[in-house]
KEZAMI-86591 format. One record per residue (C-alpha): x, y, z; residue number from 0; chain; residue in one letter. Coordinates in steps of 0.2 Angstrom, whole numbers, plus 5000, padded with zeros to 4 digits. Each point is the difference from the previous one (the first is absolute). Layout:
residues N
     x     y     z   nr  kette  rest
     X     Y     Z  NUM      A     A
...
***
This chain:
residues 569
     x     y     z   nr  kette  rest
  5469  5355  5545    0      A     M
  5000  5010  4984    1      A     W
  4983  5006  4998    2      A     P
  4997  5019  4996    3      A     W
  4982  5003  4995    4      A     L
  4983  4998  5006    5      A     E
  4987  4999  4986    6      A     R
  5000  4998  4981    7      A     I
  5013  5000  4986    8      A     A
  4991  4998  4984    9      A     S
  5009  4998  4983   10      A     A
  4990  4997  4985   11      A     C
  5003  5005  4982   12      A     W
  4988  5007  4987   13      A     D
  5001  5009  4984   14      A     R
  5000  5019  5002   15      A     V
  4998  5011  4985   16      A     R
  5014  5013  4998   17      A     R
  4993  5017  4998   18      A     Y
  5015  5009  4994   19      A     A
  5016  4995  4990   20      A     L
  5016  4999  5010   21      A     T
  5015  5002  4989   22      A     R
  5018  4996  5003   23      A     R
  5011  4996  4985   24      A     D
  4986  5003  4988   25      A     E
  4999  5011  4984   26      A     E
  4991  5017  5004   27      A     D
  4984  4999  4991   28      A     G
  5000  5019  4998   29      A     S
  5013  4999  4987   30      A     G
  5014  5007  5010   31      A     S
  5009  4984  5000   32      A     G
  5018  4997  5003   33      A     G
  4999  4993  5018   34      A     D
  4995  4982  4997   35      A     A
  5015  4993  5009   36      A     D
  5000  5013  5015   37      A     D
  4998  4987  5014   38      A     L
  5000  5013  5013   39      A     L
  4985  5010  4993   40      A     L
  4983  4995  5006   41      A     W
  4983  5008  4996   42      A     S
  4981  4999  5001   43      A     R
  4995  5008  4984   44      A     D
  4982  5006  5004   45      A     L
  4989  4996  5014   46      A     V
  4983  5007  5005   47      A     R
  4997  5010  5016   48      A     H
  4984  5008  5007   49      A     A
  5003  5017  4990   50      A     A
  5009  4994  4985   51      A     G
  5015  4989  4996   52      A     E
  5018  4999  5006   53      A     F
  5017  4994  4992   54      A     S
  5014  4994  5012   55      A     F
  5018  4997  4996   56      A     A
  5016  4996  5010   57      A     V
  5018  4998  4995   58      A     V
  5013  4993  5012   59      A     Q
  5018  5006  5001   60      A     A
  5006  4996  5018   61      A     N
  5005  4982  5005   62      A     D
  4985  4999  5010   63      A     V
  4985  5010  4994   64      A     L
  4998  5015  5013   65      A     E
  4984  5007  4991   66      A     D
  4984  4992  5007   67      A     H
  4983  5006  4993   68      A     S
  4982  4996  4999   69      A     Q
  4983  5004  4993   70      A     V
  4984  4995  5009   71      A     E
  4984  5002  4991   72      A     T
  4982  4999  5005   73      A     G
  4983  5006  4995   74      A     A
  5001  5015  5010   75      A     A
  5018  5005  5002   76      A     A
  5018  4998  4993   77      A     T
  5016  4999  5009   78      A     F
  5017  5003  4992   79      A     I
  5016  4998  5010   80      A     G
  5018  5003  4994   81      A     V
  5014  4996  5013   82      A     Y
  5018  5003  4996   83      A     D
  5011  4991  5012   84      A     G
  5018  5004  5004   85      A     H
  5013  4990  5009   86      A     G
  4990  4984  4997   87      A     G
  4982  4995  4996   88      A     A
  4993  4997  5018   89      A     E
  4992  5017  5003   90      A     A
  4992  5001  4982   91      A     S
  4994  4982  5002   92      A     R
  4993  5004  5017   93      A     F
  4990  5015  4994   94      A     I
  4993  4990  4986   95      A     S
  4994  4987  5012   96      A     N
  4993  5012  5013   97      A     H
  4996  5017  4995   98      A     L
  4984  4997  4989   99      A     A
  4994  4988  5013  100      A     A
  5001  5013  5014  101      A     H
  4991  5012  4988  102      A     L
  4986  4987  4997  103      A     V
  4998  4997  5019  104      A     R
  4999  5019  5004  105      A     L
  4988  5004  4986  106      A     A
  4989  4986  5005  107      A     Q
  5000  5005  5018  108      A     E
  4996  5018  4996  109      A     R
  4989  4998  4984  110      A     G
  5010  5012  4989  111      A     T
  5017  5004  4993  112      A     I
  5009  5016  5005  113      A     S
  5017  5009  5002  114      A     E
  5000  4996  5018  115      A     D
  4997  4981  4997  116      A     I
  5014  5000  4987  117      A     V
  5011  5008  5013  118      A     R
  4996  4988  5013  119      A     I
  5003  4985  4988  120      A     A
  5017  5007  4996  121      A     F
  5004  5002  5019  122      A     S
  4994  4982  5004  123      A     A
  5011  4993  4986  124      A     T
  5015  5010  5006  125      A     E
  4997  4994  5018  126      A     E
  4998  4982  4994  127      A     G
  5017  5000  4990  128      A     F
  5009  5008  5014  129      A     L
  4993  4986  5012  130      A     S
  5007  4987  4987  131      A     L
  5017  5009  5001  132      A     V
  4999  5000  5019  133      A     R
  4997  4981  5000  134      A     R
  5013  4995  4987  135      A     T
  5014  5013  5000  136      A     H
  5011  4990  5013  137      A     L
  4999  4986  4988  138      A     I
  5001  5010  4984  139      A     K
  5008  5017  5004  140      A     P
  4999  5007  4982  141      A     S
  4981  5000  5001  142      A     I
  5001  5016  5009  143      A     A
  5008  5008  4985  144      A     S
  4986  4994  4988  145      A     I
  4986  5012  4995  146      A     G
  4988  5005  4986  147      A     S
  4992  5014  4991  148      A     C
  4981  4998  5000  149      A     C
  4988  5008  4987  150      A     L
  4981  4995  5002  151      A     V
  4985  5006  4990  152      A     G
  4982  4995  5004  153      A     I
  4986  5004  4988  154      A     I
  4983  5000  5009  155      A     W
  4984  5010  4996  156      A     K
  5007  5011  4987  157      A     G
  5015  5005  5011  158      A     T
  5018  4996  4999  159      A     L
  5009  4998  5017  160      A     Y
  5019  5001  4998  161      A     L
  5013  4997  5014  162      A     A
  5019  5001  4997  163      A     N
  5016  4996  5009  164      A     L
  5016  5002  4990  165      A     G
  5003  5004  4982  166      A     D
  4988  4988  4991  167      A     S
  4988  5012  4990  168      A     R
  4982  5001  4994  169      A     A
  4996  5010  4985  170      A     V
  4984  5004  4991  171      A     V
  4997  5002  4982  172      A     G
  4988  5014  4997  173      A     C
  4991  5003  4983  174      A     L
  4999  5018  4994  175      A     T
  4987  5008  4989  176      A     G
  5011  4997  4985  177      A     S
  5001  4981  5004  178      A     N
  5018  5003  5006  179      A     K
  5007  4991  5015  180      A     I
  5008  5009  5015  181      A     V
  5009  4992  5014  182      A     A
  4996  5005  5018  183      A     E
  5011  4993  5014  184      A     Q
  4989  4996  5015  185      A     L
  5012  4995  5013  186      A     T
  5016  5008  5008  187      A     R
  5017  4991  4998  188      A     D
  5007  4998  5018  189      A     H
  5018  5000  4994  190      A     N
  5015  5010  5006  191      A     A
  5003  5005  4982  192      A     S
  4986  5012  5002  193      A     M
  5004  5017  5007  194      A     E
  4984  5001  5010  195      A     E
  5003  4983  5008  196      A     V
  5018  5005  5005  197      A     R
  4993  5016  5008  198      A     Q
  4986  4990  5009  199      A     E
  5013  4989  5007  200      A     L
  5012  5014  5006  201      A     R
  4985  5009  5008  202      A     S
  4996  4984  5009  203      A     L
  5018  4997  5006  204      A     H
  5007  5017  5002  205      A     P
  5014  4994  5011  206      A     D
  5006  4986  4988  207      A     D
  5012  5007  4987  208      A     S
  5001  4983  4992  209      A     Q
  4982  4997  4998  210      A     I
  5002  5001  4981  211      A     V
  5017  4997  4992  212      A     V
  5005  5002  4981  213      A     L
  5009  4984  4997  214      A     K
  5008  4995  4983  215      A     N
  4988  5013  4992  216      A     G
  4984  4993  5009  217      A     V
  4991  5008  5014  218      A     W
  4997  4987  5014  219      A     R
  4993  5000  5018  220      A     I
  5014  4997  5012  221      A     K
  5010  4996  4985  222      A     G
  4991  4984  4998  223      A     I
  4983  5000  4993  224      A     I
  4991  5011  4987  225      A     Q
  4981  4998  5005  226      A     V
  4994  5010  5016  227      A     S
  4984  4989  5003  228      A     R
  4998  4982  5000  229      A     S
  4994  4984  5008  230      A     I
  5014  4991  5009  231      A     G
  5018  5007  5001  232      A     D
  4998  4997  5018  233      A     A
  5018  5005  5004  234      A     Y
  4996  5017  4995  235      A     L
  4985  5001  5011  236      A     K
  5004  4992  5016  237      A     K
  5016  4999  5010  238      A     Q
  4996  4982  5005  239      A     E
  5003  4994  4982  240      A     F
  5017  5008  4999  241      A     A
  5011  4990  4988  242      A     L
  5017  4993  5004  243      A     D
  5014  5012  4994  244      A     P
  5007  4986  4990  245      A     S
  4985  5003  4988  246      A     M
  5009  5015  4993  247      A     T
  4988  5004  4987  248      A     R
  4987  5004  5013  249      A     F
  5012  5008  5013  250      A     H
  4994  5015  5009  251      A     L
  5013  5012  5007  252      A     S
  4991  5002  5016  253      A     E
  4986  4991  5009  254      A     P
  4982  5004  4994  255      A     L
  4992  5013  5011  256      A     R
  4983  5001  4991  257      A     R
  4993  4992  4984  258      A     P
  5009  5006  4984  259      A     V
  4986  4993  4989  260      A     L
  4981  4999  5002  261      A     T
  4986  4989  4995  262      A     S
  4987  5014  4999  263      A     E
  4993  4999  4982  264      A     P
  4996  5015  4989  265      A     S
  4981  4997  4997  266      A     I
  4990  5008  4985  267      A     Y
  4982  4999  4996  268      A     T
  4994  5003  4982  269      A     R
  4982  5000  4994  270      A     V
  5001  4992  4983  271      A     L
  4997  5013  4986  272      A     H
  4994  4996  4982  273      A     S
  5017  5005  4993  274      A     Q
  5009  4987  5011  275      A     D
  5004  4987  4986  276      A     S
  5012  4988  5010  277      A     F
  5012  5000  5014  278      A     F
  5018  4993  5000  279      A     I
  5006  4992  5017  280      A     F
  5019  4996  4999  281      A     A
  5015  4997  5010  282      A     S
  5015  5013  4997  283      A     D
  5008  4988  4988  284      A     G
  4988  5006  4987  285      A     L
  5002  5018  5004  286      A     W
  5019  4999  4999  287      A     E
  4998  4998  4981  288      A     H
  4984  5008  4995  289      A     L
  4992  5017  5004  290      A     T
  4982  5001  5006  291      A     N
  4995  5007  4983  292      A     Q
  5010  4987  4990  293      A     Q
  4991  4987  5010  294      A     A
  4982  5006  4997  295      A     V
  5003  5003  4982  296      A     E
  5005  4982  4998  297      A     I
  4984  4994  5008  298      A     V
  4989  5012  4991  299      A     H
  5007  4996  4983  300      A     N
  5000  4981  5001  301      A     N
  4987  4987  5003  302      A     P
  4995  4996  5018  303      A     R
  5005  4981  4998  304      A     E
  5018  4998  5006  305      A     G
  5003  5018  5004  306      A     I
  5008  4998  5016  307      A     A
  5012  4988  4992  308      A     R
  5003  5013  4986  309      A     R
  5005  5013  5013  310      A     L
  5012  4988  5009  311      A     V
  5008  4997  4983  312      A     K
  5001  5018  4996  313      A     A
  5010  5003  5016  314      A     A
  5011  4985  4997  315      A     L
  5004  5007  4982  316      A     K
  5004  5016  5008  317      A     E
  5011  4992  5013  318      A     A
  5009  4991  4986  319      A     A
  5002  5016  4990  320      A     R
  5009  5009  5014  321      A     K
  5013  4986  5000  322      A     R
  5001  5000  4981  323      A     E
  4992  4983  5000  324      A     M
  4984  4992  4993  325      A     K
  4986  4993  5009  326      A     Y
  5004  4983  4992  327      A     N
  5017  5001  5009  328      A     D
  4993  5004  5017  329      A     I
  4986  4986  5000  330      A     K
  5013  4987  4998  331      A     K
  5008  5005  5016  332      A     L
  4997  4989  5016  333      A     E
  4991  5008  5015  334      A     K
  5012  5008  5011  335      A     G
  5011  5005  4986  336      A     V
  4986  5010  4993  337      A     R
  4999  5011  5015  338      A     R
  5015  5009  4994  339      A     F
  4989  5006  4985  340      A     F
  4983  5002  5008  341      A     H
  4990  4997  5016  342      A     D
  4986  4989  5003  343      A     D
  4985  5008  4991  344      A     I
  4981  4999  5004  345      A     T
  4987  5008  4990  346      A     V
  4981  5000  5002  347      A     V
  4989  5010  4988  348      A     V
  4982  5002  5005  349      A     V
  4988  5006  4987  350      A     F
  4984  5008  5006  351      A     I
  4984  4997  4990  352      A     D
  4989  5014  5007  353      A     H
  4983  4992  4996  354      A     E
  5005  4986  5012  355      A     L
  5003  5012  5015  356      A     L
  4982  5003  5002  357      A     Q
  4993  4983  5003  358      A     D
  5016  4989  5001  359      A     G
  5001  4983  4991  360      A     D
  4993  4985  5010  361      A     E
  5008  4988  4988  362      A     S
  5017  5007  5004  363      A     T
  5011  4985  5005  364      A     P
  5005  5000  5018  365      A     E
  5019  4996  4998  366      A     I
  5016  5003  5008  367      A     S
  5015  5002  4988  368      A     V
  5017  5001  5006  369      A     R
  5015  5006  4990  370      A     G
  5011  4987  4993  371      A     F
  4988  4986  5005  372      A     V
  4993  4990  4986  373      A     D
  4984  4996  5009  374      A     S
  4987  5010  5009  375      A     G
  4989  4997  5015  376      A     G
  4983  5006  5007  377      A     P
  5000  5017  5007  378      A     S
  4990  5006  5015  379      A     S
  5002  5018  4996  380      A     F
  4982  5002  4995  381      A     S
  4996  4996  5019  382      A     G
  4987  4987  4994  383      A     R
  5000  4982  5006  384      A     T
  5006  4989  4986  385      A     M
  4998  4982  4996  386      A     K
  5017  4993  5000  387      A     L
  5005  4990  4983  388      A     P
  5003  4982  5003  389      A     S
  5017  5000  4992  390      A     S
  5009  5007  5015  391      A     I
  5009  4993  5015  392      A     L
  4993  5007  5015  393      A     C
  5003  4998  5019  394      A     L
  4987  5004  5013  395      A     S
  5012  5001  5012  396      A     L
  5015  5000  5011  397      A     L
  4991  4994  5015  398      A     A
  5012  4998  5015  399      A     S
  5018  5000  5002  400      A     T
  5011  5001  5016  401      A     S
  5018  5000  5003  402      A     L
  5010  4997  5015  403      A     Q
  5019  5001  5003  404      A     I
  5006  4984  5008  405      A     L
  5004  5003  5019  406      A     G
  4988  5014  5001  407      A     S
  4982  4999  5006  408      A     T
  4993  5015  4991  409      A     C
  4992  4999  4983  410      A     S
  5009  5012  4989  411      A     C
  4989  5001  4985  412      A     L
  4981  4995  4997  413      A     H
  4989  5005  4986  414      A     F
  4982  4994  4995  415      A     N
  4991  5004  4983  416      A     F
  4983  4992  5000  417      A     P
  4998  5010  4984  418      A     N
  5009  5014  4990  419      A     V
  4994  5016  4994  420      A     D
  5008  5017  4995  421      A     T
  5003  5005  5018  422      A     T
  5012  4986  5001  423      A     S
  5010  5006  4985  424      A     V
  5015  5007  5010  425      A     D
  5003  4982  5008  426      A     D
  5005  4993  4984  427      A     F
  5012  5002  4985  428      A     S
  4993  4995  4983  429      A     F
  5009  4995  4984  430      A     S
  4994  5008  4984  431      A     P
  4983  4992  4995  432      A     G
  4996  4996  5019  433      A     S
  4988  5009  5011  434      A     G
  4985  4999  5011  435      A     I
  4982  4996  4993  436      A     A
  4984  4994  5008  437      A     N
  5007  4997  5017  438      A     G
  5015  4990  4993  439      A     S
  5018  5001  4994  440      A     L
  5001  4999  4982  441      A     Q
  5017  4992  4996  442      A     I
  5000  4999  4981  443      A     T
  4991  5011  4987  444      A     P
  4982  4996  4995  445      A     S
  5000  5008  4982  446      A     T
  5011  5000  4985  447      A     G
  5012  4986  4998  448      A     N
  4997  4990  5016  449      A     I
  5011  4985  4995  450      A     T
  5018  4998  5007  451      A     N
  4997  5013  5013  452      A     Q
  5007  5001  5018  453      A     S
  4998  5012  5014  454      A     G
  5006  5003  5018  455      A     R
  4991  5009  5014  456      A     V
  5010  5002  5016  457      A     C
  4994  5005  5018  458      A     Y
  5012  5015  5004  459      A     T
  4992  5008  5015  460      A     R
  5014  4992  5010  461      A     E
  5015  4991  4996  462      A     T
  5007  4984  5008  463      A     L
  5018  4996  5004  464      A     R
  5000  4981  5000  465      A     L
  5018  4999  5007  466      A     W
  5008  5010  5014  467      A     D
  5018  4999  4996  468      A     S
  5005  5008  5017  469      A     K
  4989  4988  5011  470      A     K
  5002  4986  4987  471      A     R
  4982  4996  5001  472      A     T
  4987  4995  4987  473      A     V
  4982  5007  5000  474      A     A
  4986  4988  5000  475      A     S
  4983  5003  4993  476      A     F
  4983  4993  4998  477      A     R
  4987  5004  4986  478      A     T
  4983  4993  4996  479      A     E
  4989  5000  4985  480      A     F
  4987  4990  4990  481      A     V
  5003  4999  4981  482      A     L
  4988  4996  4986  483      A     N
  5006  4999  4982  484      A     I
  4985  5000  4988  485      A     L
  5001  4994  4982  486      A     P
  4990  5009  4986  487      A     N
  4987  4988  4994  488      A     Q
  4999  5009  4983  489      A     Q
  5017  4996  4994  490      A     Q
  5014  4988  5003  491      A     N
  5014  5013  5002  492      A     E
  5007  5002  5018  493      A     T
  5013  5010  5009  494      A     G
  5016  4993  5007  495      A     E
  4996  5003  5018  496      A     G
  5005  5012  5013  497      A     L
  5013  5002  5014  498      A     A
  5001  5009  5017  499      A     F
  5018  5006  5003  500      A     I
  5012  5008  5012  501      A     L
  5011  5012  4991  502      A     T
  5009  5017  5001  503      A     S
  4997  5003  4981  504      A     N
  4983  5008  4996  505      A     L
  5002  4998  4982  506      A     S
  4996  4984  4989  507      A     S
  5015  4994  4990  508      A     P
  4998  5003  4981  509      A     R
  4995  4984  4991  510      A     G
  4993  4992  5016  511      A     S
  4983  4996  4993  512      A     S
  4993  4982  4997  513      A     G
  5010  4986  5009  514      A     Q
  5010  5013  5010  515      A     W
  4985  5005  5010  516      A     L
  5007  5018  5002  517      A     G
  5014  4993  5011  518      A     I
  5015  5000  4988  519      A     A
  5004  4998  4982  520      A     N
  5011  4988  4989  521      A     E
  5016  5010  5004  522      A     Q
  4997  5003  5019  523      A     T
  4992  4984  5005  524      A     D
  5009  4992  5015  525      A     G
  5012  5015  5002  526      A     S
  5004  5004  5019  527      A     P
  4999  5018  4995  528      A     A
  4981  4998  4998  529      A     N
  4998  4999  5019  530      A     R
  4982  4994  4999  531      A     I
  4990  4987  5008  532      A     V
  4983  4995  4993  533      A     A
  4986  4988  5002  534      A     V
  4993  4996  4983  535      A     E
  4983  4994  4995  536      A     F
  5003  4992  4983  537      A     D
  4986  4996  4988  538      A     T
  5010  4993  4986  539      A     R
  5013  4986  4999  540      A     K
  5015  5009  4992  541      A     S
  5015  4989  5006  542      A     Y
  5002  4981  5002  543      A     D
  5002  5003  5019  544      A     E
  4984  5009  5001  545      A     D
  4988  4988  5008  546      A     L
  4985  5004  4990  547      A     D
  4989  5015  4994  548      A     S
  4994  5004  5017  549      A     N
  5014  5000  5013  550      A     H
  5008  5011  5013  551      A     V
  5019  5003  5002  552      A     G
  5013  5009  5011  553      A     L
  5012  5010  4989  554      A     D
  5016  5008  5004  555      A     V
  5008  5013  4988  556      A     N
  4991  4991  4985  557      A     G
  4986  4990  4995  558      A     I
  5007  4982  5002  559      A     R
  4991  4996  5016  560      A     S
  5011  4993  5015  561      A     V
  4984  4992  5007  562      A     V
  4984  4995  4991  563      A     R
  4983  4993  5004  564      A     A
  4984  4996  4990  565      A     V
  4987  5013  5004  566      A     S
  4987  4988  5004  567      A     T
  5011  4993  5014  568      A     Q
***
């Protein structure tokens, strides 16, 4: 009765060499120091890409990190994405999981990368997120108010393709003949604080005197939001997503007649010049405290290693100075409280070594690095078929599921995945470190620190209501799968197992690795608030009530199975 998959799930462990140092709560080797106990500051100090090296850093201020970000490297191309969410992390997380995959699919279909392909990838991502909103807003109305800025850069064949929504920014550091560095802003800020943006909005909405409003000294569109372009923010784009008036923060004085915001990106193409030394991609949290010129001078005058981290710290020191404080005081504050002093900040500094632009570097590691995630995974951005490392958990996939409401003869939901590729990406949500690779769902990271990891991939194309409170009926369902768990013959270490779940929560709980199987953690185990049902395939005996190291269990709201059976039976 509880099967969900058809084909393989393989979990085996192997040693994987980490290419780049991930730093959280470590001394900055560049000598800047002073941040050794800032637990909310993460970085990758220096990593290779096809045309040089990059440095990556993120600091969290919000209760839930709303900035999502990624760098995808391959022998032929490099992808950089900075997604500054607002109202929640759902939109920025969705972009991180889908935009690059759309771009890869389109580039493979057409054999090239172009402005048109970038524009189509943005459109597909917007459509995918609005589809998610449409499927879930009756259950979670607030998702209609969640959106994200989106800054993307692709370096391919000596050209930088840039696309931008919102007020994240890309800046290039150009060397002059006297070896001085000069900042050039490459993107346009889509923010109502800019006079040109306000004029653009007024010309698009000549009959709306309230299209931009000065509220408490800040220009806001409809008195609500500062950015004029985004992914998401569905309630400002389609009347079907209108929010209840009780949500006063997002209240519109009159029904929406036409979209207020747009998801049409500004796109720029730049052939890389010999004077282009490096590019800075950053969310507006950096630019609130540093000018373009200040940022490029910091990069130019300091070693490459840890430079993104150094930029973030410079912004934090300036944020502290404005409040007559010191950075040491701010870094002791907890997330949530820190938002009163600075925003989430994401910085990626991409160095260009021009001798590599001619031929590329076949030895460039094909990796996917996600901001604030300590382990990386394989990247498909090069477009080449890759051999999947043996240290991942992969599923080959959701085969056949149907649901039928009791008392009805119709089948309300059916899906079948004999395999999974990038064309299926909009059907799923992925936790950080999860993705699609080699026709399978990769649940946990395959590189970096692969121990004590958990992940969650959920089918989101349609949602199921298991209980109809009006009719007082329960939905029944049937799923089928064949499952194999294969040990690694080279070493004795194994994973804990995996679980198939029914849940309304797309995110894995923190601390849910190991014995918790990504279902719950020590604090939430058994809580009715979890609202989760799972079938576990447990490959380690963790509790006295576990039958052995190869058993199946039915779990409700936790990992203490209500029914157990030895797998061989």
